[in-house]
Phi, psi and omega in degrees: 000133181271147176207165178255126173271183186296325179291321176301315182295318180296316180296315179295323179294317180294315179297319179294325179298309180288332174299314180294322177299316179297320178297320179298316179300317184282311185284324185271321187252295183295339176277352184301317178302322179295315178297321180297316179300317179296320180294322177294315181296326181276353180084006178293321175256122181264127179262152178290166180226033181285157179224067179290153173301140188234140171249118177265130185238129179225136176231132182200169180227131176054056181236036186300318182292319177295321176299317180296319186278319193250336185295328176303329179291337175274323184280349182242047180276151176277079182210139189293310185226113174200160176229156177238125181243121177249130178250117183270124181268066174055051182293149178248000177265207183270024181303317182299319179295319178296318180298319180294321178294319179293322180296325178290327184275325185241116184288339182263016179253131180228150176218152178218183188225150167273123180305138185301326184268008183294133177260113180203136180304311180245104178292334176297316179293322177297316180296317178295324177298317177297321179295317179296318180294330180277345184294134179277336188248158185279333180272116184252131179239133187240144170205189182238162182290337179269016184230156177208148177290144180277352183222155175282359179255016181303310182298314183297325179290320181285318186283341185296343183278345188291127174223185178293336180259321181271102186240010175224135178231129177251130180241178184256145173226159187216142178284138180279198186278001182281352181243173180288164179297325179295317179300320178296319179295313182300318180292319178299315182295322179295321175295319180296320178296316179301311183290323183300310181291327177298318179291337176273006180083018180232056180294144183218336178213174172223167178245121186295352177275350178196082177205160181217149173203166181284144178300333180302323177299318181296319180292315181296324180276358185055050178067226183261030185304319184290342181238022181293345179283357187233143179291323180260187174098010181291345178246297186294315182287327177293314178298322178305322184283337187248345189275143171224170180292342184264338185255006183247146174232155181243133177245121185228028175279151178299333179289344184265356185288142174255128178266125184257131182244078179290151182273069174076196187294325182298315180294323178294319178298320178295321177298314179297319181299316181292322179293320178293326180296319183273344186301326183292346180259003176291169178300148188295316184297310178301321178299313179294320183300311182282332174293323178295324176298317180297316180296319179293327177293314179299316179297320179298313181295316180297316178294323179298312180297319179294319180295325178298316178293318183291332190274008182299339180267354188216106184287331176294316176301314179299321180295319180294315180298316180296322179298316180297318180296313183292323179296318177295318180298315179295327175298314177301311181302319181291307185296311184291313185284330175293318177295314179299320181296319180289341175261003181059043181248171179300140178256162182232129183236267186293336180278346187301312180301320180294312180299319180298322183285317187276343186302316178301326181284324175295316178296325177298322177298314180290332175296317177295322177299322178295320181296318186273335184236352187296332183297340178292345182262004175261155174267178187291345180272357186298135172226153180298138182240000000 
């Protein structure tokens, strides 16, 4: 006859506790974008249909091939009034030639340059500042030279949310096939976390590959003054300073997605490094909120592995432990893949348990890298905050 002793009960109780925490994170928070998409499709949530004039701003260095390949998808959008401003950061490749050819072909395309001798900690922030100052329109839309919209309706989907109150729009972006499946998963999850809390009324960051805001915000914040001590932060830290639950809108249609084409593992590592560098300056609650999810995930996995070893004497115990693991896994598969499916993005199946398990350790590696090398990204005026 099988029975549970006191250690069995303690182990099952602890595992069930972290299991319930994980379910709350997935069904209540990470599942929010999926519920939002369904509500929009059913007409429960009504979206605006405004079409304000838009200025798209991109700043990059040595991206001639990407400009050649991807910029036509930005310059040929189905939108009545918009301009595209590219700021060249002293490129040494054929960027100048590509820019001149594009300028001849597209009348609404403009480009300018960051002077070669300019002294600035973040030339990216300097370039974006020049782009904003050159913009004719109040509605600013941002992306990167290594990224492109998957649809000709990208601008219309992002800009339709703008009202007198809604002056910030956050969109979704996804890594293309140039990176590993894990990198795509990690990037997808970070976007999902950003959008989830924003939909819950707790916006905290934005992604510079797909976001929009009013020029008035830039003027009021005096540009990137609050993050000038840091090389990165032109998107997430700037949005952190201006966003509230009342002035932000979320765009989650498949036509609004930006496809990112990073140049292999090196570019992904640099992206992770920059994100890890700015993460410590995010709002305290979101940082604690997602760290708690990671800690509960690690505890769940550790207890699961220990329970599997412990349960060799009790098949009922083993069955309960296996059920909890599989129920959580099916929850992940449903929430992540349903959201990805509605955005027409890559799905994750057999690799999901592995990616889910190793992600805290990968992030831990980049956290250590930030500790040992991150000071190189601060300027001499940096002080602990």
